[in-house]
N, C-alpha and C positions, 0 to 999 in steps of 0.2 A: 666195312672196316676203314676203307679209304675215306668215306665221308666222316666217320668219327675222328679219324686222325687229323683230317683237315679242320674239324671243329675245335679239336684240342689245340692245334697249332694256332688257329685264328684267335682263340680265347686264352692263350697260355698266360698272358699277363694278368687276366682276371682271376684265373685259377691260382696263380702264384700269390696274388693279393689275398685271396680267401684263405689259403693255407697259412700265410704269414699272420693274418688276423686271428685265426684259430690258435696259432702258436702263442701269439701275444696274450690272448685271453687265458690260455692254459698257464703260461708263466706268471701272469698277474694273479691268478687264482692261487697258484702255489705260493707266491710271495705273501699274499694277504693271509693265507692259512698259517704260514710260518710266523708272520708278525703277530697274528692273533694269539697263537700259542705262546709266543715270547712274552706278550703283554700279560697273558693269563698267569704265566709263571712268575712274572715280576710282582703282580698283585698278590699272588699266594705267598711270595717271599716277604713282601711288605706286611701282610697280615700276620705272618709268623714273627716278624721283627717288631713286636709291640712290647711296651714296657709299662710296668705298674708304678705310678708315682702317687704322692700324697697331696691332696688339695684341702683347703680350709672348709670346714663345715659351716662356719659363719664368720663374721668379721672379727679379726683378732687385733687387739690394740697393742701399741708399743709397750713393752715392759711385761706383757703377759707370758706366763710359762706355758709351753706347749704340753697339752695333755691328750690322752687317747681320744676322748670324746670331742675334741676340737677339730679333728682331721678325719679324712676318710680316704681309702685307696681308690684310684681311678686308672683305667688302662687306656693308653693312647699309642698311636703309631710312633715309632722311635724318632721319625723325622720331625714330629710336631712337639716333642718334649724339649723344654728349655734346659740349657746346661745348668748344673748344680741343683737340679730338682731332686728332692728327697725320694729315694726309691725304697726305703725301709723306715719303719717307725723308730728303730733304734738310733737312726741318724739324728732325729729331732726330739726324742723323748727328753723332757726336762730342760730343753733349751729355751731361751728368751727371745721374743720378737723385738727386733730393733726398730722396725718401721711398721705402719699399718699393713695388714694382709687382708684383702677383700675375700668375701665368700666365693668359693669356687676357684680361687687363685692357687697356682702351684706354691707349695711350701719350698722356697729356695733356701739353700744352706747359707747363701750370702746375706739373707735377711734375718738370720738368727745369730744369737750369741750363746756361747757355751756357758752354762751355769758355773760360776767360779770366776769368770771374767768380770762378774758384777761388782767385784771390789773396786773397779774403776767406775766412779759415779758418772763420768762423762759418757761412758759407753751405754749406760742405762738411760741417759737423758734423751728423750725423743727429739728428732730433728725439728727445728723451729722453736724449741722450748729452752728454758734456762732453769738450772737447779738452784732453788732459793731456799735457804733455811730460815725458819721462823721459830720463835720461842713461845711456848704455850704453857699454861699451868695445868694441873692435874685435871681440872674440870674441862678446860678448853680442849685438852688432848684426850678426852674420853677415858680418863683414868689409865692411860697407857695401853689401851686396846687397839689403837691405830697401828697397822702393820705395813711394811713395804708391799707395794703392789695394790694397796687399797685405793679407793677413790673417795674423795671428800668434797664437801662444799666449804668454802672459806667465808666466815661471817665476821663482821667487824662492828664494834660499838663506837659510833662516831659522835662527838659532841657537836651539836648543831645549834647555832645562835637563832633564837626566835624572839618574838615580841610578846611579853607577858600581859596580863589583864590591866596592869597599871600603865601600860605603854612603854615600859622599860625593856631593854634587851636582856634576855636570860639565856642560859645554856641548857639545852635539853638533850639527854642521851638518846640517840636513835640507832637502832640495830638494822644493818643492811647486809644482804648477801652479796659479797663482792664477786666471787667466782664460783662456778658450778662444775662438778665432775672433774676434779683435779687429781692427777696421779700422784701418789705418795712414793717418792723414790727411796727414802731412807728414814729411819727413826733412830735417833741417838747415834748417828754415824754408821749404823749398820744397814746394809742394803739387802741382806738375806734374812728371811723369816727364820730359817734354821738356826742362825747365829743367835737371834733373840730368844728363841725357845730353849736353846742349849744354856744360855746365860740364866734364864729363869729357873730351869731345872737345877742348875748348880746352886743357885741361891736357896732354893727350897731344900735341897739335900743338906746344905750347911746350916739350915734353920734361920737364915738371915731373911730379913724383909726385902721384898722386891724393890728395886730402885727405879723410881720414875725418871725417865730422861725427857726433859722438856723441849729438846730440839727435834723438829720435824722438817724434812727437806721435801719440797714440792716441785713439780714440773710446771712452770708457768711461762706464758708468752713474755716477750721483752716488755710490753706495756704493763702486764700484770705484775711483773717483777719490780718495775718502777713504783707502782702504786703501793705494793707491800713494803718496799723499802722506805717510802715516804711515811706511811702510817706507823711503822715501827720506830722511825726517828721521832715521830710526834707522840710516842708512848701510848698509842692507841691499842687497845686490847683486840686480839684476834682469837676466834674460836673455830673449831673444826666440827663439821657434821658428817658422820660416816654414812656412806651410800651402800646400797645393796649391789653385789657384783653384777646382777642382771639388769640394773637400772642405769642407763646412760642418758636418759632424757633430761633436757634442761628447759627451764622456764624462760620465756623471752625477757620478762622483767618482773621481779618480785618487789612488791611495795615495801618501803622501810617500815619497821615496827616502832611505834611511839605510844604514848598514853592514849591518844585519840584512837589509834588502830586497835589497841587492847580493849578499850571500852566498846568500840563498835563491834568487835568480835563477840564479846560477852553479852552485849545488849544491842541487837541489830537495829533497834529503833533509836539508838543514841545519836544525837547531833551535837557537835561542839558548840558552846555558846558563842553568839555573835557579839563581838565587842562593839559597844556604841561609843562613838567619839563624843566627848563632852562638847556641848554647844559653847561657842565663844561668848564671853561676857560683852554686853552692849550697854550703852547709855542712850537716853533719849535727848536729842538736841533740837531746839526750836530755832528754825531759820525763817524768820519773818512769820508768815502765815502757815508755813510748812514744817511738819515735824519729821525728823529722821532718826533712825537708830544707827549709832556709830559703834563699831567694834573697838574694844579697848584691849584686846589680846596682844600681849607682847609689849604693852606700853608701861 
């Protein structure tokens, strides 16, 4: 016993160190266990705090009315959801997109406009565009079948000066596609399809003939607006070509239509005649022993 006591006294500091180390390990283990439990509870809490929002099924263009097939619900942790995200379809049903909404993007209430606010044409005009009204006849306006929120191509018949077979300048009508996939903002001053249909129904019930309104308002870029304004000032005719709602593709450059293009389309082997310039008139001049031909053109 005396020897054991002496050993303990002699190694008391080592023993204390071991006891303290064990105590530290024990306390650290208790701390880590508590932290792990706390983190687990937080994760469970976060997983419970998830919210369902609506995202775009595909790209939505400015001016389009939100319909059920255009969006889908998706669940995210509440911390990752942007403010003003739509959490129910009733919040966005029938509203109009003010700006482009990309596929998979949150449907934010700040990017939509309530139907009825559309009486303000400025609110319906997409950013970067200008609302420009053009006057079209019944044929150019597709017999009144163009509606707000449709997309059209704008076609123009431009008089182009060309050189005729006799060498004189003549004016040839040439048809060109000016702009493609243009949004129709209003027809006859009405921005809502419901207003147009209600007016047509009223006319029909009264037995009156439907009235064609020649004014169509388009969403154009500033440069396109200048071109249209110039052409209208020059009394150039404009036509509209109605596009399918599912077709937003544009051609890089469509060739202008002229008689040569029509004949080439109908007869693929057709080639326009090459005009031969008349040979200049000459006279023969004897210069000593040498003969020369001298042009008399313009003399």
